[in-house]
C-alpha positions in Angstrom: -0.4 193.5 157.3 0.2 194.2 160.9 -1.3 192.1 163.6 -4.4 193.3 165.5 -4.1 193.4 169.3 -6.8 195.8 170.1 -10.2 194.4 171.1 -12.1 197.3 169.4 -10.2 196.7 166.1 -11.0 193.0 166.2 -14.6 193.7 167.0 -14.7 196.0 163.9 -13.4 193.3 161.7 -15.9 190.7 163.0 -18.8 193.2 162.6 -17.7 193.9 159.0 -17.5 190.2 158.1 -20.5 188.9 160.0 -23.9 188.1 158.4 -27.2 187.2 160.1 -27.7 183.6 161.2 -31.1 181.9 161.6 -30.3 181.3 165.3 -30.4 185.1 165.8 -26.7 185.4 166.1 -24.1 186.1 163.4 -22.1 183.9 161.1 -18.8 184.4 159.5 -17.4 182.3 156.7 -13.9 180.9 157.4 -12.8 182.1 153.9 -13.6 185.7 154.9 -11.6 185.4 158.1 -8.6 183.9 156.2 -8.8 186.8 153.8 -7.9 189.1 156.7 -4.3 187.7 156.4 -2.2 187.8 159.5 -5.2 188.8 161.6 -7.1 185.5 161.0 -5.9 183.7 164.0 -6.7 186.6 166.3 -10.1 187.0 164.8 -10.9 183.2 165.4 -9.6 183.5 169.0 -11.8 186.5 169.6 -14.9 184.6 168.3 -14.2 181.5 170.3 -13.5 183.6 173.4 -17.0 185.0 173.2 -18.9 181.7 173.2 -18.7 181.5 169.4 -18.6 178.0 167.9 -17.2 176.5 164.7 -19.5 174.7 162.2 -18.2 171.7 160.4 -19.1 170.7 156.8 -22.3 168.7 156.3 -21.7 165.1 155.5 -21.8 164.2 151.8 -24.8 162.4 150.4 -24.4 158.7 149.9 -27.5 158.1 147.7 -27.9 158.1 144.0 -26.5 156.1 141.1 -22.9 156.1 142.4 -23.7 156.4 146.1 -22.1 153.0 147.0 -19.0 153.9 145.2 -18.5 157.1 147.3 -19.8 155.8 150.6 -17.4 156.5 153.5 -15.3 159.0 151.5 -16.7 162.2 153.0 -14.2 164.3 154.8 -15.1 165.0 158.4 -11.7 166.0 159.8 -11.2 169.3 157.9 -11.3 172.8 159.2 -14.6 174.5 160.1 -16.4 176.2 157.2 -18.1 178.9 159.3 -18.0 180.4 162.8 -21.3 181.2 164.6 -21.6 183.9 167.2 -24.4 183.9 169.7 -27.0 186.8 169.6 -25.9 190.0 171.3 -22.2 189.6 171.1 -21.7 192.5 168.6 -24.3 194.8 170.2 
């Protein structure tokens, strides 16, 4: 796939992948962005360049029968799961 260098083309990709977010903005799953192939980095740069933010994974639960066994094993340094755009960016 060829790389996307046109703002309108990236906006079209983001609009196609975006879903409503409770904040009033839009949210895009990282997996959906990665499925764009070679364009993924440009899409992420476009989102971050328009006041978008990444959302990390929620910490794992430590309660329950085996909670002590898994305490402190949750992963916090991984890539973001979703990207959130503020309201009005795609209008």
